[in-house]
Steps between C-alpha positions, in 0.01 A plus 500: 500500500623492137861625439507828299606424138673741263527444123742723314456494108757613253257663262694517179619154550135382502406707203778350288452143625115469470389469136172702529684791657798483276274504196301796649821697549621435143169572330338774713723650762720419797265708712202273395693200598587647838137585569395148392762343733384727794131401428589123500710534825244710673237219440751244626586709819123525570472122537848422653486781756868596502702819464583508135760742376572532130836665410571664167850638460552852376864429477546701177248773574701819540428677832253248626487523873283190526149460629259253684136513390188301609310342210189360636617251764875465407803726513687607191864622515683684244875493581719822504744564225795255495324268713363161367205308609731219620692741735172635635372156562819385667490799730135441593559130559797568720297756711190290552465324839606138475169383644321615187463252207667678213460379133661664193397452162770540232650282240848677536716210598754704698215685690347158593826397655552836687145512641526130604797583695317754686229271603241566250317250284562522127249453233542525138276695263361183372424377853321829593290483174390150577404587852301800370327283241416247761353772725294640212357151452402457861335850486304389191391169661391669823293748299340218290411301816350813672319667215117436482353278239454633162126524515514639860178348605364506851498123528861476413584714807288367790506192706297186433248577795421840347457348154253250625309769691477708170385195304217449750395866472489474129221256510297668777183697406 
């Protein structure tokens, strides 16, 4: 049986570290960048089959009581007022049973040291992006291999014996 795996992602850290999301946040809106990140990670989770939690801090949001929402197949956490994403992630990592595989994606150096000390595997924003891109390539390759030929002809989708039988039938009167 496969060990249950958790991946906690510092959402704003990814947005500011991934060029595509950083540009989207600057040119369109931070909300657009958040949604794009969630879509990317939702696709990734669908292939990787892990519990994925994206944490956005609402540290400076007055009166925020925090929330946990489901976005397709992932969990999205907005921290409460005066709580950073780092603090939330540390608390979750500390509470998860040690038999689970726990990874944390953040490029915050101090946070990486803290979560490593708690037994989690650290990964930088760059490493997560590379892993996500590799997964996207694998999905594309699998799709290309499985998709029917462009002409979608019957002969392209049946075995040799059936092809020979059809060929004989064609010349019978």
